[in-house]
N, CA, C and O of each residue as an XYZ file, in Angstrom:
272
protein
N      15.779     12.697     -6.087
C      16.154     11.549     -6.837
C      16.692     10.526     -6.072
O      16.633      9.364     -6.474
N      17.279     10.860     -4.874
C      17.797      9.865     -4.186
C      16.957      8.479     -3.668
O      17.252      7.284     -3.632
N      15.675      9.318     -3.261
C      14.426      8.531     -2.946
C      13.976      7.532     -4.246
O      13.711      6.337     -4.113
N      13.953      8.102     -5.231
C      13.562      7.232     -6.510
C      14.424      5.945     -6.754
O      13.988      4.844     -7.089
N      15.739      6.295     -6.522
C      16.609      5.225     -6.894
C      16.456      4.361     -5.824
O      16.070      3.203     -5.989
N      16.764      4.892     -4.588
C      16.393      3.804     -3.583
C      15.150      2.984     -3.655
O      15.166      1.755     -3.589
N      13.943      3.790     -3.808
C      12.979      2.815     -4.014
C      12.972      1.774     -5.316
O      12.437      0.665     -5.317
N      13.616      2.324     -6.307
C      13.578      1.275     -7.422
C      14.498      0.094     -7.080
O      14.287     -1.043     -7.502
N      15.474      0.411     -6.334
C      16.506     -0.720     -6.045
C      15.907     -1.542     -4.941
O      15.859     -2.754     -5.153
N      15.466     -1.117     -3.860
C      14.675     -1.878     -2.821
C      13.395     -2.600     -3.305
O      13.042     -3.712     -2.912
N      12.771     -1.861     -4.170
C      11.410     -2.411     -4.587
C      11.884     -3.676     -5.723
O      11.053     -4.575     -5.849
N      12.736     -3.751     -6.273
C      13.284     -4.739     -7.091
C      13.905     -5.922     -6.336
O      13.545     -7.072     -6.588
N      14.928     -5.616     -5.318
C      15.687     -6.587     -4.784
C      15.056     -7.255     -3.767
O      15.061     -8.486     -3.788
N      14.445     -6.584     -2.769
C      13.863     -7.030     -1.460
C      12.687     -6.919     -1.000
O      11.896     -7.834     -0.771
N      12.505     -5.517     -0.815
C      11.467     -4.945      0.046
C      10.402     -4.394     -0.932
O      10.797     -3.348     -1.447
N       9.262     -4.749     -1.316
C       8.244     -4.033     -2.084
C       7.543     -2.824     -1.413
O       7.138     -1.835     -2.024
N       7.443     -3.053      0.062
C       6.856     -2.006      0.731
C       7.777     -0.726      0.775
O       7.380      0.427      0.608
N       9.054     -1.114      1.022
C      10.073     -0.045      1.141
C      10.069      0.667     -0.211
O      10.098      1.898     -0.221
N      10.036      0.010     -1.297
C       9.938      0.675     -2.766
C       8.867      1.629     -2.693
O       9.085      2.802     -2.997
N       7.660      1.222     -2.297
C       6.477      2.128     -2.299
C       6.582      3.438     -1.443
O       6.181      4.563     -1.740
N       7.180      3.041     -0.378
C       7.408      4.112      0.755
C       8.442      5.259      0.046
O       8.239      6.472     -0.015
N       9.436      4.619     -0.392
C      10.579      5.529     -1.166
C      10.071      6.199     -2.219
O      10.376      7.372     -2.433
N       9.318      5.578     -2.913
C       8.413      6.095     -4.344
C       7.779      7.136     -3.971
O       8.022      8.196     -4.548
N       6.911      7.091     -3.025
C       6.001      8.269     -2.548
C       6.955      9.268     -1.982
O       6.739     10.435     -2.309
N       7.990      9.028     -1.182
C       8.811     10.409     -0.721
C       9.391     10.878     -2.111
O       9.587     12.091     -2.186
N       9.666     10.209     -3.102
C      10.251     10.802     -4.378
C       9.107     11.527     -5.017
O       9.314     12.664     -5.441
N       7.867     10.961     -5.134
C       6.935     11.870     -5.651
C       6.583     13.020     -4.770
O       6.081     14.010     -5.303
N       6.758     13.007     -3.666
C       6.349     14.372     -2.715
C       7.550     15.286     -2.968
O       7.237     16.473     -3.056
N       8.920     14.997     -3.111
C       9.904     15.797     -3.298
C       9.872     16.208     -4.816
O      10.098     17.382     -5.111
N       9.608     15.307     -5.751
C       9.626     15.947     -7.030
C       8.489     17.076     -7.390
O       8.655     17.950     -8.241
N       7.352     16.913     -6.628
C       6.302     18.068     -6.557
C       6.987     19.410     -5.962
O       7.060     20.472     -6.580
N       7.375     19.226     -4.927
C       8.222     20.429     -4.143
C       9.089     21.305     -5.098
O       8.950     22.522     -5.218
N      10.103     20.454     -5.838
C      11.061     21.020     -6.629
C      10.787     21.277     -8.087
O      11.492     21.961     -8.829
N       9.683     20.649     -8.406
C       9.264     20.925     -9.813
C      10.125     19.871    -10.791
O      10.461     20.177    -11.935
N      10.384     18.780    -10.260
C      11.228     18.070    -11.135
C      10.344     16.842    -11.783
O       9.178     16.896    -11.391
N      10.557     15.972    -12.495
C       9.848     14.972    -13.361
C       9.471     13.962    -12.054
O      10.216     13.987    -11.074
N       8.427     13.175    -12.072
C       8.045     12.349    -10.833
C       8.163     10.771    -11.503
O       7.625      9.807    -10.957
N       8.869     10.676    -12.640
C       9.173      9.331    -13.197
C       9.667      8.410    -12.367
O       9.095      7.320    -12.339
N      10.676      8.608    -11.626
C      11.504      7.741    -10.609
C      10.476      7.170     -9.522
O      10.516      6.012     -9.109
N       9.613      8.072     -9.142
C       8.798      7.784     -7.872
C       7.623      6.947     -8.395
O       7.206      6.031     -7.686
N       7.061      7.199     -9.585
C       5.918      6.281    -10.107
C       6.780      4.715    -10.363
O       6.376      3.677     -9.838
N       8.024      4.775    -11.263
C       8.579      3.585    -11.265
C       8.878      2.789     -9.827
O       8.540      1.614     -9.682
N       9.366      3.345     -9.065
C       9.637      2.815     -7.714
C       8.384      2.312     -7.355
O       8.343      1.100     -7.144
N       7.142      3.087     -7.210
C       6.044      2.357     -6.476
C       5.567      1.211     -7.692
O       5.265      0.137     -7.171
N       5.473      1.215     -8.790
C       5.033      0.273     -9.838
C       5.994     -1.088     -9.284
O       5.516     -2.142     -8.866
N       7.241     -0.814     -9.383
C       8.238     -2.170     -9.002
C       8.091     -2.668     -7.451
O       8.214     -3.874     -7.232
N       7.865     -1.889     -6.513
C       7.388     -2.498     -5.264
C       6.107     -3.177     -5.496
O       6.077     -4.318     -5.036
N       4.986     -2.757     -6.119
C       3.841     -3.376     -6.083
C       4.201     -4.679     -6.937
O       3.906     -5.769     -6.447
N       4.696     -4.637     -7.933
C       5.037     -5.901     -8.485
C       6.000     -7.015     -7.909
O       5.926     -8.231     -8.087
N       6.886     -6.322     -7.203
C       7.433     -7.388     -6.061
C       6.556     -7.990     -5.048
O       6.693     -9.161     -4.696
N       5.567     -7.127     -4.529
C       4.555     -7.886     -3.386
C       3.548     -8.636     -4.101
O       2.875     -9.443     -3.460
N       3.317     -8.459     -5.544
C       2.331     -9.614     -6.321
C       3.251    -10.531     -6.653
O       2.854    -11.633     -6.273
N       4.268    -10.591     -7.170
C       4.940    -11.702     -7.439
C       5.459    -12.647     -6.210
O       5.510    -13.877     -6.233
N       5.856    -11.730     -5.060
C       6.098    -12.655     -3.968
C       4.880    -13.390     -3.487
O       5.001    -14.506     -2.982
N       3.944    -12.925     -3.595
C       2.367    -13.485     -2.970
C       2.105    -14.696     -4.062
O       1.636    -15.732     -3.590
N       2.342    -14.660     -5.346
C       2.045    -15.705     -6.158
C       3.285    -16.825     -5.989
O       2.990    -17.979     -6.301
N       4.465    -16.603     -5.580
C       5.391    -17.478     -5.415
C       4.983    -18.353     -4.163
O       4.932    -19.582     -4.132
N       4.694    -17.441     -3.104
C       4.488    -17.903     -1.715
C       3.204    -18.728     -1.915
O       3.311    -19.907     -1.575
N       2.060    -18.356     -2.380
C       0.813    -19.169     -2.539
C       0.923    -20.616     -3.249
O       0.238    -21.598     -2.962
N       2.049    -20.531     -4.352
C       2.249    -21.535     -4.949
C       3.290    -22.646     -4.263
O       3.446    -23.800     -4.662
N       3.857    -22.113     -3.307
C       4.812    -23.005     -2.672
C       6.158    -23.090     -3.192
O       6.931    -23.928     -2.730
N       6.524    -22.259     -4.159
C       7.923    -22.135     -4.840
C       8.659    -20.913     -4.304
O       9.644    -20.592     -4.969
N       8.400    -20.216     -3.306
C       9.176    -19.146     -2.960
C      10.575    -19.473     -2.262
O      10.514    -19.967     -1.136
N      11.518    -19.299     -2.689
C      13.017    -19.953     -2.181
C      13.081    -19.576     -0.844
O      13.605    -20.437     -0.136
N      12.703    -18.525     -0.245
C      12.858    -18.361      1.141
C      11.897    -19.096      2.111
O      12.140    -19.241      3.309
N      10.973    -19.471      1.589
C       9.896    -20.440      2.536
C      10.015    -21.769      2.256
O       9.281    -22.527      2.891
N      10.821    -22.262      1.398
C      10.653    -23.708      1.126
C      11.601    -24.530      2.237
O      12.739    -24.166      2.532
N      11.034    -25.522      2.713
C      11.888    -26.375      3.701
C      12.660    -27.347      3.240
O      13.335    -28.021      4.019
């Protein structure tokens, strides 16, 4: 459960790649323990959305971290 929560938080806030990695770790742990993999899937989806959204903002020149 820890990996899923970390993946969601980091996937939304800053690092989409870390969200995907922690989501994968959450899926792997859920399979081993027989729990629901929903947090892992959600973390991966939010990480991918973060990467796509950042790409669109960067390509359009409106990304707040890359404006001069």
